[in-house]
N, C-alpha and C positions, 0 to 999 in steps of 0.2 A: 788849141795846142795839138801838135802831131803826136799820135800814138802808133806804135808798131806792134803787130801781133803775129807771131810765127805759128804755123800749123803744118801738119803732115809728117811729123816725126814718128818714131816708134822703133820696133825691133825688126830686123831683117837678117837673113843669112848672107854670108859672104857671096858675092857674085850677083846679088839681087839689086833692086832699085828702090829709090824713094824720091819723092818730090816734096821739097819744102816750099812753103809759101810765106811771104812776108807782106801782110796787108797793112796799109796805112789808113788811119781813121782820124777824124777830127780836123784834118787839113791835108792838102796835097804834099807830096814830097817836095821839100824846099831845096834840098841839097842837090848838088850836081851829081851825086853818086849814092849808091846803096851798096853796102858790103855785107858779106856773110863771114862771121867769125866762128871759130870752134875753140872750145875750152875743155880740157880734161883736168882731173884733180891734180892739184899741185903745180899746174902750169899756167902760164899767161895765155890770154886769148890770142889766137893767131888768125890772120886773115886767110880765108879759104878762097873766096871769089868776090868779085866786085864788078859793078856795071855803072856807067855814067847815066845821066838823066835821058840822053837821047839814044842810048844803047849803041853808039857807034863803035864802041870798043869794049873790052872786057879784061879782067885780070883773074889769073888762077895761080895758086901756089903750086909748086912743082909736083907735089905728091898727088894732086887731083887732076892734073892736065890730061885731057883725053878721056876722062871719066865723068867729070862734073860739067854742067852747063848752066850758066846764069842767064836769066832773061827777065824782061819786065813787060807788063801790060800797062802802058801808061794810062789809058782811059779808066782802067779798073783800079789803078793805084796799087798794083801788086807786083812784087818781085819774086821770082821763082829760083830755086836751086834744084836742078835735076841731078840726082846722084845715081849714076849707073856703075855697074861692076864694083860695088862697094867692097871695102876691105875692113878687116877687124880694126885696123888703125884709123878708120874713119869714125870710130865711136867717140862720142863726146856730146857736150851741150852746144847747140848751134844757136847763134844770135844773129839777128839782122840789125844793122845800124845805119844811120844816115845823119844829116846835119853835120857835115864835116867840110874839109877843104875842097877846092875844085879838083876835078879829075886830073888836070895837068900836074898839080902839086902832088897828088897821091901817087901817080905813076913815076914821078921823079924821085920822091923822097920815101916812098913806101907807105903801106897801109898800116898804121899803128892804131890800136884801139883807143888811145887817149885823144886821138884827133876827132873822134865822132861823139856827138853830144846827145843823140836820141837813139835809144836802144829798145828792142823788144825784150820780153821777159825770158826768152830762151826756150828751146825745146830739145828734148833728149833724143839722140839717135844711137841705137845700140846695134852693132853688127856682130853676129856670132859666126864662129867657124863651123 
């Protein structure tokens, strides 16, 4: 059974950088894509970034475009989220998720949390001003 584990979170000042990692264990990534979601208290999880299995494409929500970069190391079974020029609004619990629809479906209909069936436990990112 596939398990995901996030790491790399923590506290950072606005303008700084963090790199989150999502490591797969127990099996290889099965899904066509891996997504990063962010959740803040009282709000639903929103997709922040995503990448297909072969990394030929990527997705970013508007608020992080130009600041975040999603990448994957296929042999190591790890997906990264490089967060640069972080802002206070980036604060939240970050989850990686996989085992969802194909990339073509996601880019056409949007990345909804309910579409993904395997999740990491989440990791906190706190950005201070």
